[in-house]
C-alpha positions in Angstrom: -24.5 18.8 4.7 -26.3 15.9 6.4 -29.4 17.0 8.4 -30.4 15.8 11.8 -34.0 14.5 12.6 -34.8 18.1 13.6 -33.8 19.4 10.2 -30.7 21.1 11.5 -27.2 20.5 10.1 -25.1 17.9 11.9 -21.5 16.8 11.8 -22.0 13.4 10.2 -20.5 14.5 6.9 -17.3 16.0 8.2 -16.9 13.0 10.6 -17.1 10.8 7.5 -14.5 12.9 5.9 -12.1 12.3 8.7 -12.5 8.5 8.4 -12.0 8.7 4.6 -8.9 10.9 5.1 -7.4 8.3 7.6 -8.0 5.5 5.1 -6.5 7.5 2.2 -3.4 8.4 4.1 -2.9 4.8 5.2 -3.1 3.8 1.5 -0.4 6.5 0.7 -2.7 8.6 -1.4 -0.7 11.6 -2.4 -3.6 14.1 -2.4 -4.5 13.0 1.1 -0.9 13.3 2.3 -0.8 16.8 0.8 -3.9 17.7 2.8 -2.2 16.6 6.0 1.0 18.4 5.2 -0.9 21.6 4.6 -2.7 21.5 7.9 -0.6 19.8 10.5 2.3 22.1 11.3 4.4 19.5 13.0 5.0 17.6 9.8 6.0 20.2 7.1 9.3 18.6 6.2 8.5 14.9 6.7 8.4 12.6 3.6 5.2 11.2 2.1 6.3 7.8 3.2 6.7 9.0 6.8 3.2 10.4 6.9 1.7 7.3 5.3 3.5 4.8 7.6 2.8 6.6 10.8 -0.9 6.2 11.5 -2.9 9.4 11.2 -4.9 9.6 14.5 -8.6 10.5 14.5 -7.8 13.7 16.3 -5.3 14.7 13.6 -7.7 13.8 10.8 -10.5 15.9 12.5 -8.1 18.8 12.8 -7.3 18.6 9.0 -10.9 18.5 8.1 -11.8 21.4 10.4 -9.1 23.6 9.0 -10.2 22.8 5.5 -13.6 24.2 6.4 -12.0 27.4 7.9 -11.9 26.4 11.6 -8.7 26.1 13.7 -10.0 23.1 15.6 -12.8 20.5 15.4 -14.7 21.9 18.4 -15.1 25.2 16.5 -16.5 23.4 13.5 -18.9 21.4 15.7 -20.1 24.5 17.5 -20.7 26.3 14.1 -22.8 23.4 12.9 -24.5 23.0 16.3 -25.7 26.6 16.0 -27.5 25.7 12.8 -25.0 26.9 10.3 -24.1 25.2 7.0 -20.6 24.2 6.2 -19.2 25.4 2.9 -18.8 22.8 0.1 -15.4 21.1 -0.1 -12.9 23.3 -1.9 -14.6 26.6 -1.0 -11.8 27.8 1.3 -9.2 26.9 -1.4 -11.3 29.0 -3.9 -11.3 31.9 -1.4 -7.6 31.8 -1.0 -7.1 31.7 -4.7 -9.4 34.7 -5.2 -7.6 36.6 -2.4 -4.3 36.1 -4.0 -5.4 36.5 -7.7 -6.9 39.1 -6.7 -10.6 38.7 -7.6 -12.7 41.0 -5.4 -16.1 39.9 -6.7 -15.4 36.2 -5.9 -14.0 37.1 -2.4 -17.2 39.2 -1.8 -19.5 36.4 -3.0 -17.9 33.6 -0.9 -17.7 35.7 2.3 -21.3 36.8 1.8 -22.4 33.2 2.1 -19.8 31.9 4.5 -18.5 34.9 6.5 -16.7 32.7 9.1 -14.1 31.9 6.5 -12.6 35.3 6.9 -11.1 34.0 10.1 -9.5 30.9 8.5 -5.8 30.2 9.2 -3.3 28.2 7.3 -0.9 26.0 9.3 1.6 24.5 6.9 4.6 26.4 8.4 3.9 27.2 12.1 1.4 26.7 14.9 0.2 30.3 14.9 -1.0 30.0 11.3 -1.2 32.5 8.4 -4.2 34.6 7.7 -6.1 35.7 4.6 -5.2 39.3 5.3 -1.5 38.4 5.1 -2.2 36.4 1.9 -3.8 39.5 0.4 -0.4 41.3 0.2 1.2 40.6 -3.2 4.6 41.8 -2.0 5.0 38.6 0.0 4.9 36.4 -3.1 7.2 38.4 -5.4 11.0 37.8 -6.1 13.4 38.7 -3.3 16.9 40.2 -3.3 20.0 38.3 -2.0 19.1 39.4 1.6 15.6 37.8 1.3 13.8 41.2 1.0 11.0 41.8 -1.5 12.1 43.7 -4.6 8.7 45.2 -5.4 5.3 45.4 -3.7 3.3 44.7 -6.9 0.2 46.2 -5.4 -2.8 46.9 -7.5 -6.2 48.6 -6.7 -7.7 45.1 -6.8 -5.4 43.9 -4.0 -6.4 46.9 -1.9 -10.1 46.2 -2.6 -9.7 42.6 -1.5 -8.0 43.7 1.7 -10.8 46.1 2.4 -13.4 43.4 1.8 -11.6 41.1 4.3 -11.6 43.8 6.9 -15.3 44.6 6.3 -16.1 41.0 7.1 -14.1 41.1 10.4 -10.5 40.2 9.5 -8.3 41.1 12.5 -5.9 43.9 11.3 -3.6 43.1 14.2 -3.5 39.3 13.8 -0.2 37.5 14.1 0.5 35.4 11.0 2.8 35.5 8.0 5.0 32.9 6.4 8.6 32.4 5.5 10.5 35.7 6.3 7.3 37.3 7.7 6.4 34.5 10.1 5.2 36.0 13.4 4.4 39.4 11.9 1.1 41.3 11.9 -0.3 42.2 8.5 1.2 45.7 8.7 4.6 44.2 9.8 4.5 41.8 6.8 3.5 44.6 4.4 6.3 46.8 5.9 8.8 43.9 5.3 7.7 43.9 1.7 8.0 47.6 1.3 4.3 47.9 0.5 3.5 51.5 1.4 -0.1 51.5 -0.1 -1.0 48.4 1.8 0.5 49.7 5.1 -1.5 53.0 4.6 -4.7 51.1 4.0 -4.2 48.9 7.1 -3.5 52.0 9.2 -6.6 53.8 7.8 -8.7 50.7 8.7 -7.5 50.5 12.3 -4.2 48.7 12.4 -2.4 49.7 15.6 1.1 51.1 14.7 2.3 50.1 18.2 0.9 46.6 18.4 3.4 43.9 19.3 2.6 40.5 17.7 2.2 37.3 19.6 5.8 36.5 18.6 7.0 39.7 20.2 7.6 41.5 16.8 6.6 45.2 16.3 6.0 46.4 12.8 8.1 49.6 13.2 11.1 47.4 14.1 10.6 45.4 10.9 10.2 48.5 8.8 13.3 50.2 10.0 15.3 47.0 10.0 14.6 47.1 6.2 15.2 50.9 5.9 11.7 51.6 4.6 11.8 55.3 5.4 8.5 56.2 3.6 6.6 53.6 5.6 8.3 54.7 8.8 7.0 58.2 8.2 3.5 56.9 7.6 3.7 54.9 10.8 4.8 57.9 12.8 2.1 60.0 11.3 -0.4 57.4 12.6 1.0 57.5 16.1 3.8 55.0 16.2 6.2 55.5 19.1 9.8 55.5 17.9 13.3 55.5 19.3 16.6 57.0 18.1 17.6 53.7 16.7 14.6 53.7 14.3 15.7 57.1 13.0 19.3 55.9 12.8 18.4 52.8 10.8 16.5 54.9 8.2 19.6 57.2 7.9 17.6 60.2 9.0 20.7 62.1 10.2 19.1 65.5 10.7 16.4 64.0 13.0 19.0 62.0 14.8 21.0 65.1 15.5 17.9 66.9 16.7 17.1 64.0 19.1 20.6 63.9 20.5 20.7 67.6 20.9 17.5 67.4 22.9 18.4 64.2 24.8 22.2 63.8 24.9 22.0 60.9 27.3 20.4 58.7 24.5 23.9 58.5 22.9 25.1 56.0 25.5 22.0 54.3 26.7 21.6 50.6 26.2 18.8 49.9 23.7 17.1 47.0 21.9 19.1 46.3 18.8 16.1 45.0 17.0 13.2 42.6 17.6 14.8 39.7 15.8 18.0 40.0 17.9 16.8 40.6 21.4 20.2 42.1 22.1 21.2 45.4 23.8 23.8 47.9 22.8 24.3 51.6 22.1 23.5 53.6 19.0 27.0 53.1 17.7 26.5 49.3 17.9 23.4 49.7 15.7 25.1 52.0 13.2 28.1 49.7 12.9 25.9 46.6 12.5 24.0 48.4 9.7 27.2 49.5 8.0 26.2 53.2 8.0 29.5 54.9 7.6 28.2 58.5 7.8 26.2 57.8 10.9 29.1 56.0 12.6 31.2 59.2 11.9 28.5 61.4 13.3 28.2 59.4 16.5 32.0 59.3 17.0 32.2 63.0 16.4 29.6 63.5 19.1 31.7 61.4 21.6 30.1 58.0 21.4 32.0 55.5 23.5 34.1 53.4 21.1 34.5 50.8 23.9 30.8 50.5 24.7 29.8 46.9 25.5 26.6 45.3 24.5 24.9 42.6 26.5 27.0 39.9 24.8 30.2 41.6 25.7 30.9 43.0 22.2 32.4 46.3 21.4 31.5 48.2 18.2 34.7 46.9 16.7 33.6 43.3 17.5 30.3 44.0 15.7 32.1 45.5 12.7 34.2 42.3 12.4 31.1 40.1 12.5 31.5 37.6 9.7 27.8 37.8 9.0 28.3 41.0 7.1 27.8 40.6 3.3 30.9 42.7 2.8 33.4 43.5 5.5 33.0 47.2 6.4 36.7 48.2 6.2 35.9 52.0 6.4 34.0 51.5 9.6 36.6 49.3 11.1 39.4 51.8 10.3 37.2 54.6 11.7 36.7 52.8 15.0 40.4 52.1 15.3 41.3 55.7 14.5 39.0 56.8 17.3 40.8 54.5 19.8 39.0 51.2 19.7 41.1 48.7 21.6 42.3 45.7 19.7 41.9 43.0 22.2 42.5 39.3 21.5 39.1 38.8 19.9 39.4 41.8 17.7 43.0 40.9 16.8 41.8 37.4 15.7 39.0 39.0 13.7 41.5 41.3 12.0 43.8 38.5 11.2 46.6 40.3 13.1 49.0 37.5 13.9 51.5 39.8 15.5 49.0 41.3 17.9 47.6 37.9 18.8 51.2 36.6 19.5 51.9 39.7 21.6 48.8 39.2 23.7 49.4 35.5 24.2 53.0 36.1 25.2 51.9 38.7 27.7 49.3 36.4 29.3 49.4 32.8 28.1 46.4 31.9 30.3 44.0 33.7 27.9 44.3 30.8 25.5 41.9 28.9 27.8 39.6 31.9 28.5 35.9 31.4 27.6 34.4 34.6 26.4 31.1 35.7 24.9 28.7 32.7 24.6 31.3 30.4 26.2 33.5 30.7 23.1 37.3 30.2 23.2 39.9 31.8 21.1 39.8 28.8 18.8 36.1 29.4 18.4 36.8 33.0 17.3 39.4 31.8 14.8 36.8 29.5 13.4 34.1 32.1 13.3 36.3 34.8 11.7 37.8 32.3 9.2 41.4 32.7 10.2 43.2 29.4 9.3 46.7 30.5 10.2 45.6 31.8 13.6 43.7 28.5 14.2 46.9 26.6 13.5 48.9 28.9 15.8 46.4 28.4 18.6 46.5 24.6 18.2 50.3 24.7 18.3 50.1 26.7 21.6 47.8 24.0 23.1 44.4 25.5 22.6 41.7 23.0 23.6 40.0 21.7 20.5 36.9 20.1 21.9 35.5 22.8 24.2 31.8 23.3 23.5 30.3 26.8 23.5 27.0 27.7 25.2 25.4 27.1 21.8 26.7 23.5 21.8 29.4 24.1 19.1 33.0 23.0 19.1 35.3 25.2 17.0 35.1 22.5 14.2 31.3 22.7 14.3 31.3 26.4 14.0 33.8 26.5 11.1 31.8 23.7 9.3 28.5 25.5 9.7 29.9 28.8 8.4 31.5 27.1 5.4 35.0 27.9 6.6 36.4 24.7 5.1 40.1 25.4 5.4 39.8 26.2 9.1 37.6 23.1 9.5 40.2 20.9 7.9 42.9 22.3 10.2 40.7 21.6 13.2 39.8 18.1 12.1 43.5 17.3 11.6 44.3 18.9 15.0 41.7 16.7 16.6 43.5 13.7 15.3 
């Protein structure tokens, strides 16, 4: 570090680094471009050529250099130096990250003992909030995933837990928002819960993680944990004081506890609840059970008198949710159960079921419904596209269904079919547009 005339560190060296970075990027140096890509969130998917040809501003170069030294912005670096502190040598933060992920507790301890400010470093390659070292300490976030994008194994060793403890000892925020990929926007315990990492979750709770904390993105760890049916972690969170709702118990298939809750508070059966922190939708418990494909819980709720015609805040009944094409496998048992309990097969449900006779009957009874805009501004032709029903799409076109109406999400029926990979329907709609 360059010294000032008073013998105190100054920012001449990092300022020189910014100028060298600007020059290297202009010359299309691949290492320099990688540095920009790793620290300027707005450019994670741009090409090297795009980065090189668009002039890197001085402000952007200063931000990259600051973040490589463990500071979110240049002013924080300048303040650190102005207070008489040394900056770590180039590559120190990268070495710390490597030691955290390895894990190598002794190296983590040694680096933080000399440069404790690095414990607060964030990593901005994916989003503006940034990832943290405490998130990086969880091995479950770097292991293979199943076909739903969930971690298959937490892979935690005692060394991982020791590294986590060292980070917390040096002041890492146990409730910080961070994460990456599927855990973007989560707290460390939310990310560990997503990975199914019970030991990491327990350590974080023991070291002060708030089980009821809501991240800056609006995510709560308990919601993530029950969304992924991590019952053992759910129990640990409750033991630590997490506030839970019937839907959390339901998602973990804890039927006895659900029965006890409904016996004690029967009105909870029909109350509108948050369906989950990623969805931001409201529905009843039976909507949740249907969406989760929990046949035995659906049966339990129906036997207790759950309203089979209950509407969520997007106008969907439980049957509509069961017919959702987003299910990995269509829940036929749940669909049949709902119909047996009196679920009304309206025009949307009939399209989802592929029931041409019922669709024809309803159109004959009220031809005007062919122009009706339902949930999200979608028409019947949108629903045929969404549910992958080519013959019904053809029938609706023959009856004069409008082909170019745009939903609230900005999609025509063709757009929707194409995005979902329903190519036969898309071809029919394309031909119909001609």
